[in-house]
N, C-alpha and C positions, 0 to 999 in steps of 0.2 A: 545203718542211715538213716537221720531221726527225721521224720516227718513235718509235715509244717502246720504249720498251727492254722485253726480257720480266720480270716481274714478278721472277722470278729473280736474274736479274743485278741489275737495283734493291733486292733485301734482299740479295746480297753486296756491292753498294758501299755501303747501312747498313748491313754488319756491319762493314767496315771503317772505317767512319765514326766507329762506337762506339766499335770500336776507340781509334783516335781522340784520344778524348771520353773516354774513363777513361783513356788514358795522359797528357792536360794537367790530370787531379783529380791524378794524382800530381803532379804539381811546381807546383801552384798551389800559392800561397804565403800568400792571404789569403781573407777570408772572403769579400769583392767576386765573385775568380777562382773561388770555389767553388761560387757563385751561378750563374756564366753557366755553370759546367761541369754545374751539375744542370738548369741550360734546356736548354741543348744536348741533351743526354741525352734528355731529355724531349719533347721537339722529333722526334729522330729517333724514339726507340719509337713515339711516336705514327704516325708516317709505314711503318713497320713493320706494324705492326698495322690502317694503313687498307690498307696491300697484300695483308694478310692477309684481313682481311674481303674486299678488292672481288674475291678469288680465290675466297671462299664464295659471293660473291654471283652470278660467271657460273657456277659449279657448278650452283647453285642454278636457275639461269636455264635453261639447259642442258638438266636434268630436266624443268623446267615443260613446256618444249620437245618434247622427246619423251612426255609425256604428253598432249600437246595433239596430236598425232599419232595416238599410240594410239587416241584418242578419236575423232577425224575417223576413221582406217581402220575401225572400230568399225562407224560412220554411215553411212557410204558403201559395207559390205558387206550 
């Protein structure tokens, strides 16, 4: 089973993909192509946002876990 890449690596790959999509927009010649580029950009931006939100959730879970340990230590002492 393939291991997940770190979030920073994923964001870097998505940033590169976003740059390529921006280049596609420059060379697109009709409304259909421009529409496809807009959809692609929105999907990649959504992925970047999801990765950022997931990082925030991981940090929040870590903070809650630390608080639970603090409460457990106070109860045991």
